[in-house]
Backbone as a ProteinNet text record, in pm:
[ID]
protein_1_A
[PRIMARY]
MSKSKYKKRDINTLITFAQKGDSKALEELIRRVQKNIFTMFSYLTAKRQDISDLTQEALLKMARNIGSLKDVKNFKSWLNQIVTNIFYDYIKKHAKDKNLDIDNDKLLEIKDKIGCEPGEKCLFSEMEKLIKAALLSLPENLRIVIVLREYEGLSYEDISKITNTNLGTVKSRISRARIKLQEELKEFI
[TERTIARY]
-3942.9	-4060.9	-4130.4	-4262.7	-4336.1	-4343	-4368	-4372.4	-4479.2	-4593.1	-4702.3	-4665.1	-4578.2	-4537.4	-4452.1	-4380.9	-4301	-4390.2	-4503.5	-4595.6	-4650.9	-4654.3	-4707.4	-4601.1	-4476.9	-4366.7	-4358.1	-4314.8	-4293.6	-4163	-4147.8	-4036	-3900.8	-3894.3	-3767.3	-3721.5	-3816.7	-3783.6	-3734.3	-3801.6	-3758.7	-3615.7	-3585.6	-3451	-3348.4	-3378.3	-3286.7	-3263.6	-3370.9	-3357.8	-3278.1	-3308.1	-3237.1	-3088.5	-3053.9	-2912.9	-2840.8	-2916.1	-2858.9	-2859.2	-2897.9	-2892.7	-3021.6	-3130.6	-3259.3	-3317.1	-3311.7	-3354.8	-3505.4	-3584.6	-3730.8	-3765.8	-3694.1	-3716.7	-3678.1	-3567	-3523.6	-3625.2	-3676.1	-3777.5	-3901.8	-3947.3	-4064.7	-4033.8	-3914.4	-3873.1	-3874.4	-3820.7	-3821.6	-3965.1	-4049.8	-4190	-4256.2	-4222.5	-4285	-4233.5	-4107.9	-4052	-4049.7	-4067	-4050	-4148.4	-4272	-4370.7	-4332.6	-4286.9	-4242.5	-4125.6	-4030.6	-3912.8	-3954.7	-4039.2	-4087.2	-4158.7	-4244.7	-4319.2	-4224	-4125.7	-4029.8	-3957.6	-3909.5	-3842.1	-3938.4	-4065.4	-4161.2	-4181.4	-4157.5	-4166	-4034	-3930	-3799	-3761.6	-3816.7	-3784	-3906.7	-3909.2	-4028.3	-4029.4	-3914.6	-3909.1	-3947.4	-4054.6	-4105.5	-4000	-3929.3	-3827.2	-3715.9	-3677.5	-3574.1	-3621	-3747.4	-3803.1	-3789.9	-3826.9	-3815.6	-3670.8	-3582.4	-3440.4	-3381.8	-3415.7	-3365.2	-3419.9	-3544.6	-3604.9	-3531.6	-3507.1	-3435.3	-3294	-3229.3	-3094.4	-3096.1	-3194.2	-3204.5	-3233.5	-3323	-3355.2	-3235	-3161.9	-3042.2	-2936.7	-2917.4	-2819.3	-2862	-2992.5	-3043	-3013.9	-3045.6	-3026.8	-2879	-2792	-2648.2	-2588.7	-2643.9	-2582.9	-2662.7	-2767.2	-2850.7	-2768.3	-2665.2	-2578.5	-2500.1	-2481.3	-2404.3	-2488.3	-2619.5	-2707.3	-2685.5	-2638.9	-2603.5	-2724.1	-2820.9	-2937.8	-3064.2	-3145.1	-3265.4	-3362.4	-3354.5	-3441.6	-3408.8	-3289.4	-3246.2	-3271.3	-3347	-3366.9	-3424.3	-3530.3	-3595.1	-3497.2	-3424.7	-3326.7	-3214.5	-3169.3	-3064.2	-3110.2	-3234.6	-3289.1	-3307.4	-3353.2	-3366.5	-3230.9	-3126.2	-2991	-2950.9	-2983.7	-2954.8	-3029.4	-3158	-3239.9	-3184.2	-3151.2	-3097.8	-2966.1	-2876.2	-2746.9	-2763.8	-2853.7	-2879.7	-2937.2	-3027.5	-3083.8	-2975.6	-2888.7	-2779.5	-2686.8	-2656.3	-2574.2	-2644.5	-2773.9	-2855.1	-2850.2	-2864.9	-2860.4	-2724.1	-2617.2	-2481.8	-2463.5	-2511.5	-2496	-2575.1	-2691.4	-2779.8	-2785.4	-2682.9	-2682.5	-2709.7	-2665.7	-2683.6	-2800.2	-2872.5	-2986.5	-3105.1	-3145.7	-3255.8	-3388.5	-3404	-3530.3	-3548	-3444.4	-3453.7	-3545.6	-3535.4	-3618.9	-3752.7	-3857.2	-3990.2	-4005	-4059.6	-4073.4	-4213.6	-4227.5	-4354.3	-4467	-4436.1	-4540.1	-4601.5	-4515.6	-4565.4	-4651.4	-4608.6	-4684.7	-4822.2	-4826	-4953.7	-5041.4	-4978.3	-5052.7	-5123.7	-5054.7	-5116.1	-5228.2	-5204.5	-5304.7	-5428.5	-5411.4	-5522.4	-5595.4	-5544.2	-5602.5	-5746.7	-5835.8	-5976.5	-6023.7	-6151.2	-6205.7	-6204.9	-6189.4	-6185.6	-6327.2	-6349.5	-6478.9	-6503.1	-6627.3	-6655.4	-6629.4	-6596.9	-6577.6	-6453.6	-6452	-6339.4	-6208.5	-6213.3	-6089.9	-6021.8	-6100.7	-6046.3	-5989.3	-6062.9	-6017.2	-5887.6	-5880.6	-5759.4	-5643.5	-5669.9	-5566	-5512.5	-5602.3	-5559.2	-5480	-5525	-5454.2	-5315.2	-5308	-5178.8	-5084	-5136	-5054.2	-5005.3	-5092.3	-5054	-4945.2	-4961.2	-4861	-4728.7	-4734	-4610.6	-4542.2	-4620	-4562.3	-4499.4	-4566.6	-4511.4	-4383	-4380.7	-4258	-4144.6	-4176.8	-4073.7	-4020.2	-4095.9	-4049.3	-3952	-3942.8	-3849.6	-3705.7	-3609.1	-3468.4	-3443.3	-3346.7	-3321.3	-3297.2	-3221.9	-3188.7	-3312.5	-3413.7	-3539	-3629	-3626.9	-3714.4	-3682.4	-3555	-3518.2	-3557	-3535.4	-3566.9	-3717.1	-3794.7	-3939.7	-4000.7	-3947.5	-3996.5	-3961.3	-3838.8	-3799.4	-3883.3	-3916.4	-3994.2	-4142.3	-4203.1	-4347.8	-4396	-4317.8	-4362.3	-4302.8	-4183.2	-4119.9	-4136.2	-4173.1	-4198.6	-4074.2	-3959.9	-3835.8	-3822.6	-3749	-3722.2	-3618.8	-3612.4	-3512.8	-3372	-3349.8	-3218.3	-3181.4	-3276.5	-3250.7	-3222.2	-3298.1	-3276.9	-3139.1	-3100.1	-2967.8	-2858.3	-2872.9	-2773.2	-2773.1	-2891.9	-2903.4	-2847.2	-2876.8	-2832.3	-2696.3	-2639.6	-2508.8	-2509.7	-2616.2	-2638.5	-2666.2	-2621.5	-2646.9	-2795.1	-2834.9	-2975.3	-3043.7	-2976.8	-3035	-3064.7	-2974.6	-2994.2	-3112.8	-3127.1	-3240.1	-3371.7	-3379.1	-3500.9	-3532.4	-3430	-3447.4	-3496.9	-3438	-3477.6	-3621.2	-3658.4	-3795.9	-3892.7	-3859	-3944.1	-3957.9	-3845.7	-3849.5	-3929.9	-3914.8	-3989.4	-4139.1	-4177.6	-4319.7	-4376.7	-4301.5	-4347.1	-4364.9	-4266	-4274.3	-4391.8	-4413.8	-4525.9	-4659.6	-4668.6	-4791	-4817.4	-4712.7	-4728.2	-4773.6	-4712.4	-4743	-4885.6	-4933	-5062.5	-5172.8	-5145.6	-5241.3	-5378.6	-5384.6	-5515.5	-5595.3	-5533.2	-5601.7	-5633.9	-5571.4	-5596.6	-5660
5437.4	5367.1	5302.2	5313.5	5256	5104.6	5041.1	4895.2	4838.5	4906.4	4856.5	4859.6	4951.9	4958.1	4836.7	4781.8	4662.4	4542.4	4537	4424.6	4419.1	4534.2	4542.1	4513.6	4508.1	4486.5	4340.3	4318	4179.5	4128.1	3998.7	3935.4	3974.3	3991.8	4030	4168.5	4259.5	4393.6	4386.5	4305.4	4289	4234.4	4137.4	4078.5	4185.2	4261.9	4367.3	4468.6	4512.1	4606.8	4545.4	4419.1	4351.4	4340.3	4316.3	4306.7	4440.3	4549.3	4682.7	4725.6	4632.3	4660.5	4712.4	4708.2	4755.4	4649.9	4678.4	4580.4	4556	4655.7	4636.7	4543.1	4554.2	4464.7	4322.3	4307.7	4175.8	4116.1	4198	4153.4	4101.6	4173.5	4130.8	4004.2	3995.1	3875.6	3753	3767.6	3658.4	3619.2	3717.4	3689.8	3607.7	3637.9	3567.5	3425.2	3399.6	3267.2	3172.6	3223.5	3138.9	3022.3	3043.1	2935.1	2823.5	2861.1	2762.6	2679.6	2746.2	2676.7	2583.5	2632.8	2550.6	2426.3	2445.9	2334.2	2232.8	2281.1	2190	2106.9	2170.9	2096.1	2001.3	2039	1950.1	1820.8	1824.4	1702.3	1625.1	1686.1	1621.4	1560.9	1613.7	1561	1563.3	1473.5	1455.8	1543	1583.9	1656.6	1803.3	1842.8	1980.2	2083.9	2060.4	2155.8	2167.8	2054.9	2057.4	2132.7	2117.7	2188.5	2339	2385.3	2528.5	2574.7	2495.6	2531.7	2535.7	2436.2	2430.9	2548.3	2582.4	2696.9	2824.9	2844.3	2964.4	2968.9	2854	2847	2884.4	2833.8	2864.2	3013.3	3069.8	3211.6	3299.7	3261.8	3336.5	3329	3209.6	3191.8	3270.8	3270.8	3348.5	3497.9	3545.6	3687.4	3728.2	3643.3	3674	3672.6	3585.8	3563.9	3619.8	3696.4	3748.7	3831	3895.2	3975.4	3892.2	3764.3	3678.1	3622.2	3641.9	3595.6	3685.3	3625	3703.1	3742.6	3654.1	3680.5	3654.9	3758.3	3744.8	3640.5	3612.2	3510.4	3370.7	3352.9	3223.6	3211.7	3304.6	3306.6	3175.9	3125.2	3003.1	2886.1	2870.2	2762.5	2782.2	2905.6	2939.5	2909.2	2945.8	2921.1	2771.4	2699.2	2553.7	2487.1	2542.4	2491.3	2508.6	2622.8	2647.9	2546.1	2528.1	2434.3	2292.5	2252.1	2118.1	2097.3	2193.7	2181.3	2173.9	2252.6	2249.3	2113.5	2059.9	1927.5	1820	1824.1	1725.6	1735.7	1857.4	1875.8	1818.5	1841.1	1788.6	1636.1	1574	1428.3	1375.4	1438.5	1395.6	1409.1	1519.4	1547.4	1448.7	1404	1316.8	1174.8	1134.4	1003.3	888.4	900.5	791.3	815	923.4	956.5	868.6	781.1	687.7	760.8	877.7	950.3	1022.2	1026.9	1096.9	1023.4	892.2	813.8	785.6	798.1	767.9	616.6	565.4	420.8	377.9	251	199.7	212.1	203.1	218.6	358.6	459.4	596.2	612.6	550.6	555.6	492.1	376.1	309	390.4	455.7	539.4	652.1	710.9	817.2	759.6	643.3	581.1	540.1	495.1	445.6	554.4	676.1	784	809.2	812.3	840.4	949.1	979.7	1080.9	1218.8	1225	1351.2	1398.1	1527.3	1583	1558	1531.5	1512.6	1641.4	1625.7	1742.9	1731.6	1809	1804.9	1847.6	1949.6	1999.6	1889.6	1815.7	1706.1	1598.3	1564.2	1462.4	1505.4	1631.1	1683.3	1680.4	1720.2	1722.4	1582	1484.8	1346.7	1292.7	1324.2	1278.3	1341.2	1468.2	1536.5	1469.9	1430.3	1360.4	1226.1	1155.8	1026.6	1044	1145	1170.7	1209.9	1294.4	1335.5	1215.4	1130.9	1011.5	920.6	906.1	823.3	885	1016.3	1083.8	1063.8	1076.6	1062.8	919.9	823.8	685.4	656	746.3	727.6	753	687	721.4	866.9	931.6	1073.7	1105.6	1019.4	1050.1	1048.5	969.9	970.2	1084.4	1109.4	1211.7	1350.5	1384.5	1520	1543.5	1444.8	1466.8	1473.3	1393.3	1395.7	1524.7	1575.2	1702.2	1817.4	1816.9	1922.2	1917.5	1798.6	1783.8	1813.9	1748.8	1757.1	1877.4	1921.2	2032.8	2165.7	2162	2284.7	2304.6	2198.6	2208.8	2227.9	2181.9	2200.4	2098.3	2135.9	2044.9	1940.5	1832.5	1729.6	1789	1876.9	1938.9	2022.6	2101.7	2183.7	2096	1989.8	1897.9	1834.7	1800.7	1742.9	1838	1965.4	2066.5	2086	2099.6	2126.8	2012.6	1888.4	1772.7	1720.7	1783.7	1742.9	1594.1	1555.3	1417.7	1418.2	1314	1315.2	1298.3	1343.1	1349.3	1213.2	1109.9	975	926.7	956.2	916.7	990.5	1118.8	1197.4	1137.5	1107.4	1049.3	914.9	833.8	702.9	716.4	809.1	829	879.2	969.7	1020.6	908.2	827	713.8	615.9	582.7	491.4	551.3	681.1	747.7	742.5	766.9	762.6	622.9	521.3	383	350.7	388	360.7	435.7	559.3	636.4	573.9	529.2	462.1	336.4	258.9	138.1	171.6	273.7	311.8	367.2	433.8	501	430.7	310.5	243.9	222	198.8	176.5	305.4	419.6	547.5	616.9	571.5	636.9	542.4
-5316.4	-5365	-5245.8	-5240.8	-5128.8	-5141.9	-5028.3	-5021.6	-5114.7	-5123.4	-5208	-5355.7	-5396.6	-5537	-5575.6	-5479.1	-5506.8	-5533.8	-5467.9	-5486.6	-5627.9	-5694.4	-5829.8	-5936.4	-5897.1	-5992.2	-6032	-6156.6	-6200	-6137.6	-6138.7	-6068.9	-6129.2	-6260.5	-6323.8	-6278	-6262.9	-6214	-6069.8	-5988.4	-5849.1	-5841.7	-5926.7	-5928.3	-5965.1	-6068	-6112.4	-6001	-5935.3	-5824.1	-5708.7	-5677.6	-5567.6	-5599	-5724.5	-5763	-5744.7	-5749.4	-5730.9	-5584.6	-5496	-5353.1	-5292.5	-5363.5	-5312.8	-5217.2	-5088.4	-4988.2	-4990.4	-5025.1	-5032.7	-5148.7	-5258.7	-5373	-5334.8	-5264.5	-5219.1	-5122.6	-5033.9	-4938	-5011.1	-5112.5	-5189.3	-5269.2	-5323.5	-5397.6	-5306.2	-5187.5	-5088.8	-5055.1	-5035.4	-5002.8	-5113.8	-5236.9	-5350	-5370.9	-5339.3	-5369	-5249.2	-5128.8	-5010.4	-5003.8	-5044.6	-5039.2	-5136.3	-5254.8	-5353.6	-5301.8	-5241.3	-5188	-5074.6	-4985.4	-4874.2	-4927.7	-5027.1	-5085.5	-5147.1	-5217.9	-5280.7	-5174.6	-5070	-4962.9	-4891.3	-4882.2	-4814.9	-4893.2	-5023.2	-5103.1	-5103.4	-5051.9	-5051.7	-4917.8	-4808.3	-4675.9	-4585.6	-4488.3	-4405.1	-4279.5	-4231.1	-4103.7	-4120.9	-4055.1	-4066.8	-4027.3	-3918.2	-3874.2	-3977.6	-4035.8	-4138.5	-4262.2	-4296.6	-4412.7	-4391.4	-4273.7	-4242	-4246.3	-4186	-4184.8	-4325.7	-4406.3	-4543.9	-4625.9	-4603.3	-4673.5	-4637.7	-4508.3	-4464.7	-4523.3	-4526.5	-4583.5	-4732.1	-4805.1	-4948.5	-4971.1	-4891.2	-4905.5	-4872.9	-4770.2	-4732.8	-4843.4	-4897.3	-5005.6	-5129.5	-5157.7	-5270.6	-5248.8	-5129.1	-5099	-5107.6	-5055.6	-5057.3	-5197.7	-5282.1	-5413.6	-5530.9	-5505.3	-5613	-5712.5	-5663.8	-5751	-5851.4	-5822.5	-5912.6	-6027.5	-6021.6	-6128.9	-6250.4	-6358.7	-6476.7	-6561.5	-6574.6	-6658.5	-6576.8	-6558	-6475	-6530.8	-6659.1	-6719.4	-6666.4	-6613.4	-6559	-6409.6	-6352.8	-6207.5	-6154.2	-6217	-6167.2	-6166.7	-6274.5	-6284	-6180.9	-6166.4	-6070.6	-5927.8	-5896.3	-5763.2	-5738.9	-5840.6	-5826.6	-5805.5	-5864.8	-5843.7	-5697.1	-5640	-5498	-5411.3	-5436.3	-5358.6	-5370.7	-5492.3	-5515.7	-5443	-5451.3	-5382.8	-5231.1	-5178.1	-5034	-4994.3	-5077.1	-5048.2	-5052.1	-5152.8	-5160.6	-5038.7	-4996.9	-4876.1	-4753.8	-4745.6	-4635.2	-4633.1	-4749.4	-4760.5	-4714.3	-4759.5	-4719.5	-4568.2	-4514.5	-4371.5	-4285.6	-4335.4	-4258.1	-4313.9	-4382.9	-4449.8	-4353	-4230.5	-4133.8	-4039.9	-4061.9	-3977.8	-4015.6	-3927.6	-3954.2	-3974.4	-3912.6	-3921.3	-4054.4	-4134.8	-4261.9	-4357.4	-4360.6	-4450.9	-4385.4	-4462.7	-4411	-4404.1	-4295.6	-4285.3	-4330.4	-4359.3	-4410.6	-4309.5	-4179.6	-4078.1	-4083.9	-4104.1	-4113.7	-4239.1	-4347.7	-4471.5	-4452.1	-4386.7	-4361.8	-4267.8	-4171.1	-4077.5	-4151.9	-4247.9	-4327	-4412.4	-4474.2	-4559.9	-4480.5	-4356.6	-4276.4	-4198.7	-4203.9	-4125.8	-4168	-4068.7	-4096.4	-4001.2	-4007.2	-3917.2	-3979.8	-4109.1	-4180.9	-4210.1	-4206	-4242.4	-4390.6	-4429	-4571.6	-4649.1	-4773.6	-4858.6	-4943	-5049	-5142.6	-5079	-4993	-4933.4	-4852.6	-4778.2	-4698.2	-4789.5	-4893.1	-4987.1	-5053.3	-5095.5	-5157.4	-5058.8	-4936.2	-4833.2	-4806.1	-4796.1	-4772.9	-4891.7	-5012.8	-5132.2	-5138.9	-5102.6	-5101.5	-5001.3	-4887	-4786.9	-4840.8	-4911	-4969.2	-5074.9	-5158.1	-5262	-5198.9	-5098.3	-5030.9	-4965.6	-4900.6	-4838.2	-4943.4	-5056.9	-5164.8	-5219	-5233.9	-5279.6	-5180.9	-5053.6	-4950.7	-4940.9	-4991.6	-4988.9	-5103.4	-5199.8	-5311.5	-5266.1	-5328.8	-5302.4	-5344	-5280.6	-5304.9	-5451.7	-5522.2	-5661.1	-5751.2	-5716.7	-5791.8	-5745.4	-5616.5	-5557.9	-5612.9	-5620	-5663.3	-5808.5	-5896.4	-6038.3	-6063.4	-5992.2	-6013.1	-5957.7	-5847.9	-5793.1	-5887.6	-5939.2	-6032.8	-6160	-6205.8	-6329.7	-6307.6	-6211.2	-6195	-6114.6	-6017.4	-5934.4	-5975.9	-6030.4	-6076.3	-6226.4	-6297.4	-6440.7	-6525.9	-6476.3	-6550.7	-6663.4	-6764.6	-6876	-6832.4	-6908.5	-6880.5	-6886.5	-6982.4	-6998.6	-6876.4	-6827.2	-6708.8	-6586.7	-6571.7	-6459.4	-6469.8	-6591.4	-6615.1	-6569.2	-6602.2	-6561.7	-6410.2	-6353.2	-6209.5	-6125.4	-6165.7	-6087.3	-6131	-6234.1	-6287.1	-6325.1	-6396.5	-6438.1	-6588	-6657.7	-6802.5	-6831.9	-6950.6	-6990.2	-6986	-7033.9	-7033	-6892.8	-6800	-6660.7	-6600.1	-6631.6	-6581.2	-6630.8	-6760	-6817.2	-6751.7	-6732.9	-6669.8	-6526.2	-6451	-6311.4	-6300.7	-6388.6	-6386.7	-6419.2	-6515.9	-6552	-6435.6	-6371	-6256.6	-6141.2	-6118.6	-6011.4	-6039.6	-6162.7	-6198.7	-6177.4	-6217.4	-6200.2	-6051.8	-5971.6	-5827.4	-5764	-5805.5	-5751.6	-5792.3	-5915.9	-5960.4	-5879.6	-5854.2	-5774.1	-5632.9	-5575.5	-5438.4	-5425	-5529.5	-5521.5	-5600.2	-5651.1	-5739.8	-5677.3	-5547.3	-5486.2	-5469.1	-5493.9	-5475.8	-5607.3	-5716	-5844.9	-5943.5
[MASK]
+++++++++++++++++++++++++++++++++++++++++++++++++++++++++++++++++++++++++++++++++++++++++++++++++++++++++++++++++++++++++++++++++++++++++++++++++++++++++++++++++++++++++++++++++++++++++++++

């Protein structure tokens, strides 16, 4: 099958082919999910190099373990589980790293940044930076659940399974994260 034919395939077909050892299908699957994974990690950690490394680690783990996925309909949840586990490992590994947490000076620097060209794209870009900075200021346990809920669109139940946390705790953490984000962004919204 030519490379262009893979681009026309739906994601479930690509997963099925990749599970059977089709490297072109796996390559196309990686191409389709890598931006999502990168974006998710960018909302979870501030270091650009770490985001790239974590993305590569998640893609590699996905590629190595695609055969273990029992139901292709669970791919998104399965992939989010990989991303979440890698993030938790990253947090444990860098627990004492002072640069992991965003400091208030950096947050203010982003908020005070001026000199942007007029236009919606600039406004959107600046707002996105503010939201990312606010997300990065959240504790990890709040950050992961709010990213899974708001950016990945997962249900509370799925988040509970992925984070191995009871449902009530997930709901509470999401609520606390939303409140903190509202407080942090109140002057902009």
